[in-house]
MARLUM-525628 format. One line per field, with one value per residue (C-alpha): residue number from 1; y, z, x. Coordinates in nm, 2 decimals, padded with zeros to 4 digits. Last residue first. Layout:
// MARLUM-525628
resi = (NUM:...);
yy = (Y:...);
zz = (Z:...);
xx = (X:...);
// end
This chain:
// MARLUM-525628
resi = (289:288:287:286:285:284:283:282:281:280:279:278:277:276:275:274:273:272:271:270:269:268:267:266:265:264:263:262:261:260:259:258:257:256:255:254:253:252:251:250:249:248:247:246:245:244:243:242:241:240:239:238:237:236:235:234:233:232:231:230:229:228:227:226:225:224:223:222:221:220:219:218:217:216:215:214:213:212:211:210:209:208:207:206:205:204:203:202:201:200:199:198:197:196:195:194:193:192:191:190:189:188:187:186:185:184:183:182:181:180:179:178:177:176:175:174:173:172:171:170:169:168:167:166:165:164:163:162:161:160:159:158:157:156:155:154:153:152:151:150:149:148:147:146:145:144:143:142:141:140:139:138:137:136:135:134:133:132:131:130:129:128:127:126:125:124:123:122:121:120:119:118:117:116:115:114:113:112:111:110:109:108:107:106:105:104:103:102:101:100:99:98:97:96:95:94:93:92:91:90:89:88:87:86:85:84:83:82:81:80:79:78:77:76:75:74:73:72:71:70:69:68:67:66:65:64:63:62:61:60:59:58:57:56:55:54:53:52:51:50:49:48:47:46:45:44:43:42:41:40:39:38:37:36:35:34:33:32:31:30:29:28:27:26:25:24:23:22:21:20:19:18:17:16:15:14:13:12:11:10:9:8:7:6:5:4:3:2:1);
yy = (00.65:00.28:-00.07:-00.25:-00.57:-00.80:-01.01:-01.32:-01.54:-01.53:-01.67:-01.66:-01.38:-01.37:-01.14:-01.17:-00.97:-00.87:-00.51:-00.29:00.04:00.18:00.47:00.60:00.89:00.99:01.05:00.84:00.60:00.68:00.52:00.58:00.39:00.49:00.19:-00.02:00.06:-00.24:-00.23:-00.55:-00.86:-01.17:-00.94:-01.19:-01.05:-01.26:-01.16:-01.27:-01.34:-00.97:-00.99:-00.77:-00.48:-00.30:00.01:-00.04:00.31:00.49:00.58:00.96:00.97:00.74:00.37:00.17:00.30:00.50:00.82:00.66:00.65:00.37:00.26:00.04:-00.22:-00.23:-00.16:00.15:00.26:00.59:00.79:00.58:00.72:00.88:00.54:00.51:00.86:00.82:00.92:00.85:00.86:00.65:00.31:00.08:00.09:-00.04:00.12:00.45:00.46:00.75:00.94:01.01:01.03:00.68:00.59:00.92:00.85:01.16:01.12:00.77:00.92:01.15:00.86:00.70:01.01:01.01:00.65:00.35:00.08:-00.11:-00.36:-00.68:-00.78:-00.90:-01.06:-01.38:-01.48:-01.73:-01.71:-01.60:-01.33:-01.20:-01.18:-01.03:-00.74:-00.68:-00.68:-00.43:-00.21:-00.20:-00.15:00.17:00.30:00.35:00.65:00.59:00.58:00.20:00.04:-00.12:-00.48:-00.75:-01.10:-01.27:-01.07:-00.99:-00.62:-00.60:-00.73:-00.41:-00.23:-00.50:-00.43:-00.06:-00.06:-00.27:-00.01:00.27:00.12:00.12:00.48:00.59:00.43:00.63:00.95:00.93:00.91:01.19:01.49:01.28:01.19:01.55:01.70:02.06:02.39:02.22:02.27:01.97:01.71:01.86:01.84:01.49:01.37:01.23:00.87:00.75:00.41:00.25:-00.13:-00.40:-00.79:-00.94:-01.31:-01.45:-01.69:-01.77:-02.11:-02.22:-02.61:-02.84:-03.13:-03.45:-03.59:-03.96:-04.09:-04.42:-04.62:-04.84:-05.22:-05.35:-05.59:-05.33:-05.00:-04.70:-04.36:-04.13:-03.83:-03.55:-03.60:-03.42:-03.37:-03.00:-02.87:-02.83:-02.64:-02.65:-02.34:-02.38:-02.10:-02.02:-01.83:-02.00:-02.02:-01.81:-01.93:-01.63:-01.42:-01.64:-01.46:-01.12:-01.14:-00.80:-00.47:-00.32:-00.36:-00.19:00.13:00.38:00.73:00.91:01.14:01.50:01.61:01.85:02.22:02.30:02.47:02.59:02.86:02.99:03.37:03.61:03.93:04.21:04.33:04.12:04.22:04.59:04.63:04.42:04.54:04.91:05.18:05.42:05.54:05.78:06.11:06.43:06.55:06.37:06.59);
zz = (00.45:00.41:00.47:00.15:00.25:-00.04:-00.18:-00.41:-00.16:00.10:-00.15:00.00:00.25:00.36:00.34:00.46:00.37:00.48:00.41:00.56:00.50:00.72:00.69:00.95:00.95:01.30:01.50:01.79:01.84:01.49:01.32:00.94:00.71:00.43:00.20:00.26:00.15:00.04:00.05:-00.10:00.07:00.03:-00.05:-00.07:-00.08:-00.16:-00.10:-00.28:-00.59:-00.69:-00.75:-00.48:-00.39:-00.06:00.16:00.53:00.63:00.86:01.23:01.18:00.86:00.98:00.93:00.71:00.35:00.37:00.25:-00.09:-00.39:-00.65:-00.87:-01.17:-01.22:-01.54:-01.35:-01.22:-01.39:-01.32:-01.08:-01.01:-00.71:-00.92:-01.08:-01.12:-01.27:-01.50:-01.46:-01.66:-01.60:-01.80:-01.98:-01.93:-01.67:-01.84:-02.19:-02.00:-01.85:-02.06:-01.93:-01.61:-01.31:-01.17:-01.27:-01.14:-00.80:-00.60:-00.70:-00.55:-00.21:-00.24:-00.35:-00.01:00.17:-00.02:00.09:-00.13:-00.32:-00.60:-00.81:-01.01:-01.22:-01.50:-01.45:-01.30:-00.98:-01.05:-00.68:-00.77:-00.99:-00.71:-00.48:-00.76:-00.78:-00.42:-00.48:-00.76:-00.55:-00.26:-00.49:-00.62:-00.27:-00.02:00.19:00.55:00.82:00.83:00.66:00.32:00.19:00.33:00.23:00.49:00.41:00.71:00.69:00.39:00.55:00.73:00.40:00.33:00.66:00.62:00.26:00.38:00.64:00.41:00.16:00.44:00.55:00.18:00.13:00.44:00.32:00.00:00.17:00.42:00.25:00.08:00.44:00.55:00.27:00.28:00.45:00.78:00.91:00.79:00.80:01.13:01.29:01.16:01.34:01.11:01.19:01.06:01.00:00.91:00.90:00.93:00.93:00.90:00.90:00.57:00.67:00.38:00.44:00.28:00.25:00.23:-00.01:00.06:-00.27:-00.33:-00.60:-00.77:-00.83:-01.14:-01.10:-01.21:-01.49:-01.68:-01.50:-01.58:-01.52:-01.34:-01.44:-01.25:-00.93:-00.61:-00.78:-00.77:-00.53:-00.57:-00.28:-00.18:-00.12:00.16:00.16:00.49:00.60:00.42:00.04:-00.14:-00.48:-00.70:-00.45:-00.49:-00.79:-00.61:-00.60:-00.48:-00.64:-00.67:-00.30:-00.21:-00.39:-00.16:-00.21:00.11:00.12:00.22:00.48:00.31:00.39:00.28:-00.01:00.01:00.23:00.52:00.54:00.82:00.85:01.11:01.28:01.59:01.63:01.65:02.01:01.93:01.59:01.72:01.77:01.96:02.31:02.34:02.36:02.21:02.09:01.94:01.91);
xx = (01.61:01.72:01.66:01.57:01.39:01.40:01.13:01.09:01.30:01.01:00.76:00.41:00.39:00.03:-00.27:-00.64:-00.96:-01.30:-01.43:-01.70:-01.88:-02.15:-02.39:-02.64:-02.89:-02.97:-03.28:-03.15:-03.44:-03.56:-03.25:-03.27:-03.04:-02.81:-02.76:-02.45:-02.10:-01.88:-01.51:-01.41:-01.53:-01.31:-01.01:-00.73:-00.37:-00.07:00.29:00.61:00.41:00.44:00.82:00.97:01.19:01.13:01.16:01.13:01.20:01.45:01.43:01.43:01.26:01.00:00.90:00.66:00.61:00.29:00.46:00.46:00.70:00.67:00.96:00.88:01.15:01.35:01.68:01.51:01.18:01.02:00.80:00.48:00.29:00.02:-00.04:-00.42:-00.48:-00.18:00.19:00.50:00.86:01.10:01.06:01.35:01.62:01.93:01.86:01.78:02.14:02.25:01.94:02.12:01.88:01.92:02.27:02.39:02.26:02.17:01.79:01.80:01.87:01.59:01.36:01.44:01.34:01.01:00.96:01.03:00.85:01.03:00.84:00.89:00.58:00.81:01.14:01.00:01.18:01.45:01.55:01.91:01.75:01.55:01.85:02.06:01.80:01.86:02.24:02.20:01.98:02.21:02.52:02.35:02.36:02.08:02.04:02.08:01.80:01.80:02.10:02.11:02.04:01.81:01.71:01.48:01.17:00.96:01.05:00.82:00.52:00.42:00.35:00.09:-00.09:-00.08:-00.20:-00.51:-00.58:-00.53:-00.79:-01.04:-00.99:-00.99:-01.33:-01.46:-01.31:-01.48:-01.83:-01.74:-01.90:-02.16:-02.30:-02.25:-02.46:-02.37:-02.48:-02.58:-02.93:-03.13:-02.86:-02.74:-03.08:-03.13:-02.82:-02.55:-02.42:-02.07:-01.93:-01.59:-01.55:-01.29:-01.30:-00.96:-01.00:-00.88:-00.61:-00.38:-00.22:00.11:00.10:00.38:00.51:00.66:00.82:00.87:01.10:01.09:01.42:01.46:01.52:01.86:01.94:02.14:02.18:01.97:02.12:01.89:01.69:01.50:01.70:01.57:01.24:01.16:00.90:00.53:00.37:00.01:-00.20:-00.46:-00.70:-00.86:-01.18:-01.47:-01.47:-01.19:-01.09:-01.15:-00.94:-00.64:-00.50:-00.44:-00.06:00.09:00.18:-00.18:-00.25:00.08:00.01:-00.17:-00.03:-00.12:-00.43:-00.40:-00.65:-00.91:-00.89:-01.24:-01.44:-01.80:-01.66:-01.86:-01.90:-01.93:-02.13:-02.05:-02.37:-02.35:-01.97:-02.05:-01.93:-01.63:-01.54:-01.54:-01.80:-01.57:-01.53:-01.22:-01.43:-01.31:-00.97:-00.68:-00.35);
// end
């Protein structure tokens, strides 16, 4: 049985004497795999002057050859072409300002601390825009919120073949839920089908989202595919000329500036870009999980 008084020196009364530690590490928000900008057509960037790029079409002649009749004049053909315009008008920025007292007293350089996050924020904005174009493709397969079948991918591939889309630079972009469905397909996981699919899984510093090839098309998995697990995702298959991206001003960080009115150090990063669906029949909206 305890005896004596019940007043102790505890962690509350001795709080001012108990040391605390601040870790040099941090719980950093996980970054999504941003892949879209590497899977679209960037050829027009060298041509941008002003805010619009006019891209003319060149269609096939309705009859490339005609049979010549004796003593009859030949018939000349006239083609009316169209323009596809890429408007470059998205102007975005991210900025932070650190008060001088924080810069002096904080245990780390806050400007450096957030520098990488600023670049990621701008890259994410571009990826969001491109991911949002997938559901604009006219050709569709599958059902939202349902795992895709092998027939879905075969039909999507046929859409591209029917459009004479180049065999190279074709890609598949899917959500993690979409990949889970693929992993249940024997044709996807069984090495007996490697001759159909091409090179297997590989990973480099620039292609963390790449998982394998399926029907000779690289498969990229990203949580930034538009949609949700509950409502389904806008997965896609396309040849890169389906969508154009023009980065007129790539992410540009300006030198740190001092503002004496507010006693803060300021840093700003900006970008200017535009995007456009260019060849509708070169892409397929794969509605799925």
